[in-house]
Short mmCIF file of the C-alpha atoms (twelve columns), coordinates in Angstrom:
data_MODEL
# 
_entry.id   MODEL 
# 
loop_
_atom_site.group_PDB 
_atom_site.id 
_atom_site.type_symbol 
_atom_site.label_atom_id 
_atom_site.label_alt_id 
_atom_site.label_comp_id 
_atom_site.label_asym_id 
_atom_site.label_seq_id 
_atom_site.Cartn_x 
_atom_site.Cartn_y 
_atom_site.Cartn_z 
_atom_site.pdbx_PDB_model_num 
ATOM 1   C CA . MET A 1   5.154   13.564 114.326 1 
ATOM 2   C CA . ALA A 2   2.351   13.146 111.807 1 
ATOM 3   C CA . LEU A 3   2.127   13.985 108.305 1 
ATOM 4   C CA . TYR A 4   -0.776  16.542 107.349 1 
ATOM 5   C CA . PHE A 5   -1.707  17.596 103.886 1 
ATOM 6   C CA . GLY A 6   2.202   16.565 102.808 1 
ATOM 7   C CA . GLN A 7   3.247   18.489 106.201 1 
ATOM 8   C CA . THR A 8   5.495   17.217 108.953 1 
ATOM 9   C CA . VAL A 9   3.886   18.227 112.190 1 
ATOM 10  C CA . ASN A 10  4.875   17.881 115.453 1 
ATOM 11  C CA . LEU A 11  2.070   16.910 117.695 1 
ATOM 12  C CA . GLU A 12  3.754   16.858 120.990 1 
ATOM 13  C CA . TRP A 13  4.950   20.337 120.464 1 
ATOM 14  C CA . ILE A 14  1.221   21.285 119.186 1 
ATOM 15  C CA . LEU A 15  -0.048  19.676 122.515 1 
ATOM 16  C CA . THR A 16  2.381   21.153 124.885 1 
ATOM 17  C CA . SER A 17  2.074   24.650 123.525 1 
ATOM 18  C CA . GLY A 18  -1.419  24.248 123.919 1 
ATOM 19  C CA . ILE A 19  -1.337  23.088 127.761 1 
ATOM 20  C CA . LYS A 20  1.211   26.112 128.380 1 
ATOM 21  C CA . ARG A 21  -0.895  28.504 126.922 1 
ATOM 22  C CA . LEU A 22  -3.667  27.499 128.821 1 
ATOM 23  C CA . ALA A 23  -2.045  27.597 132.034 1 
ATOM 24  C CA . LEU A 24  -0.810  30.963 131.257 1 
ATOM 25  C CA . LEU A 25  -4.245  32.223 130.211 1 
ATOM 26  C CA . SER A 26  -5.369  30.866 133.647 1 
ATOM 27  C CA . THR A 27  -2.656  32.125 135.662 1 
ATOM 28  C CA . LEU A 28  -3.459  35.670 134.003 1 
ATOM 29  C CA . LEU A 29  -7.085  35.636 134.725 1 
ATOM 30  C CA . LEU A 30  -6.378  34.780 138.177 1 
ATOM 31  C CA . LEU A 31  -3.997  37.575 138.693 1 
ATOM 32  C CA . ALA A 32  -6.360  39.870 137.085 1 
ATOM 33  C CA . ALA A 33  -9.011  38.908 139.780 1 
ATOM 34  C CA . CYS A 34  -6.863  39.405 142.658 1 
ATOM 35  C CA . GLY A 35  -3.777  40.962 141.905 1 
ATOM 36  C CA . SER A 36  -4.144  44.929 140.804 1 
ATOM 37  C CA . ASP A 37  -5.365  48.106 141.631 1 
ATOM 38  C CA . SER A 38  -9.042  48.266 141.569 1 
ATOM 39  C CA . THR A 39  -11.146 51.229 140.987 1 
ATOM 40  C CA . ASP A 40  -13.760 49.852 139.147 1 
ATOM 41  C CA . SER A 41  -17.386 49.352 140.499 1 
ATOM 42  C CA . ALA A 42  -19.452 46.324 139.395 1 
ATOM 43  C CA . PRO A 43  -23.058 45.895 139.685 1 
ATOM 44  C CA . SER A 44  -24.166 45.188 143.050 1 
ATOM 45  C CA . ASP A 45  -27.497 45.422 145.307 1 
ATOM 46  C CA . GLU A 46  -29.166 48.629 145.311 1 
ATOM 47  C CA . GLY A 47  -28.479 50.910 148.291 1 
ATOM 48  C CA . VAL A 48  -25.410 48.600 149.067 1 
ATOM 49  C CA . GLY A 49  -21.925 49.894 148.519 1 
ATOM 50  C CA . GLN A 50  -23.064 53.533 149.533 1 
ATOM 51  C CA . LEU A 51  -20.767 52.513 152.661 1 
ATOM 52  C CA . SER A 52  -16.805 53.260 152.309 1 
ATOM 53  C CA . ALA A 53  -14.115 53.047 154.538 1 
ATOM 54  C CA . ALA A 54  -14.735 56.937 155.037 1 
ATOM 55  C CA . THR A 55  -18.040 56.643 155.898 1 
ATOM 56  C CA . LEU A 56  -17.810 53.504 157.916 1 
ATOM 57  C CA . GLY A 57  -17.747 55.280 161.416 1 
ATOM 58  C CA . GLU A 58  -16.868 53.960 164.653 1 
ATOM 59  C CA . GLN A 59  -17.488 50.099 164.801 1 
ATOM 60  C CA . THR A 60  -18.132 47.846 168.021 1 
ATOM 61  C CA . VAL A 61  -15.914 44.712 167.647 1 
ATOM 62  C CA . LEU A 62  -18.360 41.657 169.476 1 
ATOM 63  C CA . PRO A 63  -16.569 38.010 169.903 1 
ATOM 64  C CA . VAL A 64  -17.661 35.789 166.644 1 
ATOM 65  C CA . ALA A 65  -19.920 33.748 168.915 1 
ATOM 66  C CA . ASP A 66  -22.155 36.999 169.372 1 
ATOM 67  C CA . TYR A 67  -21.718 37.719 165.688 1 
ATOM 68  C CA . LEU A 68  -23.129 34.498 164.700 1 
ATOM 69  C CA . ALA A 69  -26.009 34.662 166.985 1 
ATOM 70  C CA . LEU A 70  -27.274 37.577 164.794 1 
ATOM 71  C CA . GLU A 71  -30.118 36.442 162.695 1 
ATOM 72  C CA . GLN A 72  -28.482 37.338 159.410 1 
ATOM 73  C CA . PHE A 73  -25.372 34.946 160.172 1 
ATOM 74  C CA . ALA A 74  -27.690 32.056 162.302 1 
ATOM 75  C CA . SER A 75  -29.872 31.721 159.538 1 
ATOM 76  C CA . ALA A 76  -27.079 31.674 156.813 1 
ATOM 77  C CA . ASN A 77  -26.471 28.931 154.524 1 
ATOM 78  C CA . ARG A 78  -23.167 27.373 155.212 1 
ATOM 79  C CA . GLN A 79  -22.790 25.427 152.126 1 
ATOM 80  C CA . ASN A 80  -23.406 28.467 149.872 1 
ATOM 81  C CA . GLY A 81  -21.114 30.613 152.117 1 
ATOM 82  C CA . SER A 82  -18.589 27.568 151.359 1 
ATOM 83  C CA . ARG A 83  -19.255 28.041 147.588 1 
ATOM 84  C CA . GLN A 84  -18.749 31.826 147.591 1 
ATOM 85  C CA . ALA A 85  -15.509 31.208 149.736 1 
ATOM 86  C CA . GLN A 86  -14.213 29.485 146.782 1 
ATOM 87  C CA . VAL A 87  -13.439 32.202 145.028 1 
ATOM 88  C CA . CYS A 88  -11.669 33.993 148.046 1 
ATOM 89  C CA . LYS A 89  -9.494  30.887 148.538 1 
ATOM 90  C CA . ALA A 90  -8.009  31.511 145.067 1 
ATOM 91  C CA . CYS A 91  -5.917  34.452 146.603 1 
ATOM 92  C CA . HIS A 92  -6.766  33.744 150.776 1 
ATOM 93  C CA . SER A 93  -6.263  31.426 153.075 1 
ATOM 94  C CA . VAL A 94  -8.525  30.543 155.508 1 
ATOM 95  C CA . ASP A 95  -6.903  28.184 158.024 1 
ATOM 96  C CA . ALA A 96  -5.199  28.752 160.949 1 
ATOM 97  C CA . GLY A 97  -1.405  29.204 160.138 1 
ATOM 98  C CA . GLY A 98  -2.343  29.277 156.948 1 
ATOM 99  C CA . PRO A 99  0.135   31.441 154.765 1 
ATOM 100 C CA . ASN A 100 -0.223  34.955 152.850 1 
ATOM 101 C CA . MET A 101 -0.849  34.343 149.048 1 
ATOM 102 C CA . ILE A 102 -1.745  37.049 146.404 1 
ATOM 103 C CA . GLY A 103 -3.745  38.413 149.364 1 
ATOM 104 C CA . PRO A 104 -3.257  38.196 153.077 1 
ATOM 105 C CA . ALA A 105 -4.337  35.340 155.074 1 
ATOM 106 C CA . LEU A 106 -8.153  35.703 156.425 1 
ATOM 107 C CA . PHE A 107 -7.644  33.786 159.747 1 
ATOM 108 C CA . GLY A 108 -8.432  35.567 162.474 1 
ATOM 109 C CA . ILE A 109 -9.604  38.678 160.340 1 
ATOM 110 C CA . PHE A 110 -12.614 39.546 162.393 1 
ATOM 111 C CA . GLY A 111 -11.493 42.540 165.066 1 
ATOM 112 C CA . ARG A 112 -8.417  43.081 163.488 1 
ATOM 113 C CA . ARG A 113 -7.250  46.289 161.964 1 
ATOM 114 C CA . VAL A 114 -7.196  46.513 158.200 1 
ATOM 115 C CA . GLY A 115 -3.815  46.366 156.796 1 
ATOM 116 C CA . GLU A 116 -1.649  45.248 159.785 1 
ATOM 117 C CA . LEU A 117 -1.273  41.604 159.313 1 
ATOM 118 C CA . ALA A 118 2.276   40.928 160.087 1 
ATOM 119 C CA . GLY A 119 4.208   39.455 156.962 1 
ATOM 120 C CA . PHE A 120 1.894   40.941 154.336 1 
ATOM 121 C CA . ASP A 121 2.831   43.800 151.888 1 
ATOM 122 C CA . TYR A 122 -0.107  45.709 151.800 1 
ATOM 123 C CA . SER A 123 -0.594  48.886 149.290 1 
ATOM 124 C CA . PRO A 124 -0.362  52.285 150.765 1 
ATOM 125 C CA . VAL A 125 -4.098  52.491 150.680 1 
ATOM 126 C CA . MET A 126 -4.306  49.579 152.952 1 
ATOM 127 C CA . ARG A 127 -1.694  50.683 155.310 1 
ATOM 128 C CA . ASN A 128 -3.174  54.119 155.870 1 
ATOM 129 C CA . ALA A 129 -7.007  53.032 156.532 1 
ATOM 130 C CA . ASN A 130 -8.215  52.997 159.413 1 
ATOM 131 C CA . PHE A 131 -10.905 50.747 160.116 1 
ATOM 132 C CA . VAL A 132 -11.434 47.402 161.914 1 
ATOM 133 C CA . TRP A 133 -12.672 44.264 159.849 1 
ATOM 134 C CA . THR A 134 -16.325 43.213 161.197 1 
ATOM 135 C CA . PRO A 135 -19.185 41.762 159.566 1 
ATOM 136 C CA . ARG A 136 -20.562 45.577 158.779 1 
ATOM 137 C CA . ALA A 137 -16.925 46.269 156.900 1 
ATOM 138 C CA . LEU A 138 -16.344 43.251 155.433 1 
ATOM 139 C CA . ASP A 139 -20.119 43.213 153.922 1 
ATOM 140 C CA . ALA A 140 -19.629 46.772 152.456 1 
ATOM 141 C CA . TRP A 141 -15.899 45.721 151.306 1 
ATOM 142 C CA . LEU A 142 -17.504 42.396 149.303 1 
ATOM 143 C CA . ALA A 143 -20.063 44.325 147.932 1 
ATOM 144 C CA . GLN A 144 -17.646 46.564 145.928 1 
ATOM 145 C CA . PRO A 145 -13.849 46.811 147.241 1 
ATOM 146 C CA . GLY A 146 -12.960 49.272 144.795 1 
ATOM 147 C CA . ARG A 147 -16.187 51.750 145.648 1 
ATOM 148 C CA . PHE A 148 -15.388 50.765 149.724 1 
ATOM 149 C CA . LEU A 149 -11.898 51.274 149.625 1 
ATOM 150 C CA . PRO A 150 -10.223 53.050 146.230 1 
ATOM 151 C CA . GLY A 151 -6.895  52.232 145.275 1 
ATOM 152 C CA . ASN A 152 -6.919  48.887 146.953 1 
ATOM 153 C CA . ARG A 153 -4.820  46.217 145.257 1 
ATOM 154 C CA . MET A 154 -7.774  43.596 144.875 1 
ATOM 155 C CA . THR A 155 -9.554  43.556 141.620 1 
ATOM 156 C CA . PHE A 156 -12.726 41.857 142.275 1 
ATOM 157 C CA . ALA A 157 -16.057 42.867 140.969 1 
ATOM 158 C CA . GLY A 158 -17.563 41.913 144.327 1 
ATOM 159 C CA . VAL A 159 -20.296 39.528 145.594 1 
ATOM 160 C CA . PHE A 160 -23.556 39.923 144.545 1 
ATOM 161 C CA . GLY A 161 -26.469 39.827 146.663 1 
ATOM 162 C CA . GLN A 162 -26.867 40.456 150.520 1 
ATOM 163 C CA . GLN A 163 -27.925 36.492 151.082 1 
ATOM 164 C CA . ASN A 164 -24.745 35.598 149.200 1 
ATOM 165 C CA . ARG A 165 -22.752 38.218 151.137 1 
ATOM 166 C CA . ASP A 166 -24.563 37.037 154.456 1 
ATOM 167 C CA . ASP A 167 -23.608 33.248 153.799 1 
ATOM 168 C CA . LEU A 168 -19.931 34.177 152.758 1 
ATOM 169 C CA . ILE A 169 -19.459 36.096 156.330 1 
ATOM 170 C CA . ALA A 170 -21.283 33.802 158.242 1 
ATOM 171 C CA . TYR A 171 -18.857 30.838 156.745 1 
ATOM 172 C CA . LEU A 172 -15.818 33.039 157.490 1 
ATOM 173 C CA . LEU A 173 -16.719 34.045 160.672 1 
ATOM 174 C CA . GLU A 174 -16.673 30.354 161.671 1 
ATOM 175 C CA . ALA A 175 -13.783 29.186 159.227 1 
ATOM 176 C CA . THR A 176 -11.296 32.181 160.422 1 
ATOM 177 C CA . SER A 177 -11.600 31.805 164.079 1 
ATOM 178 C CA . ASP A 178 -10.914 29.717 166.946 1 
ATOM 179 C CA . ARG A 179 -14.521 29.640 168.565 1 
ATOM 180 C CA . GLN A 180 -13.308 27.744 171.816 1 
# 
């Protein structure tokens, strides 16, 4: 308790109340970034974002090592990819055996059909989508998730810059696979 201008003020209550408000605000911002339906489009690179789940077409699924040998991923900056992945890790685990969180676990994502990870409650639009996660699909998703697959729950503006996406995808190729 303290006395200010003739008034008794409970400083402990003010401090704990402020901390609780900050924690609540942080939680709300995190949920806003990861948890509700997305139809927004964010600024992105020119020409990127034109590809959608509906226009993705047939994809060839390659072993992770083959993707990593492609120039865009072989020359990618893994440190930048790791930095970019911090945003992903707020809602997704990337480690083997990692739990589903606000979003599904990403380990083993490449080559997996969208909406089919056991134990995660996907939105209807994700369950009904018909594509496989490849670097090409993930690049289009990361550019503008709401435009790539309208109605998905991932409220995330996207990763701006082709190099940032290439770096992130290279990081995820390594971090989310068993490359034995």
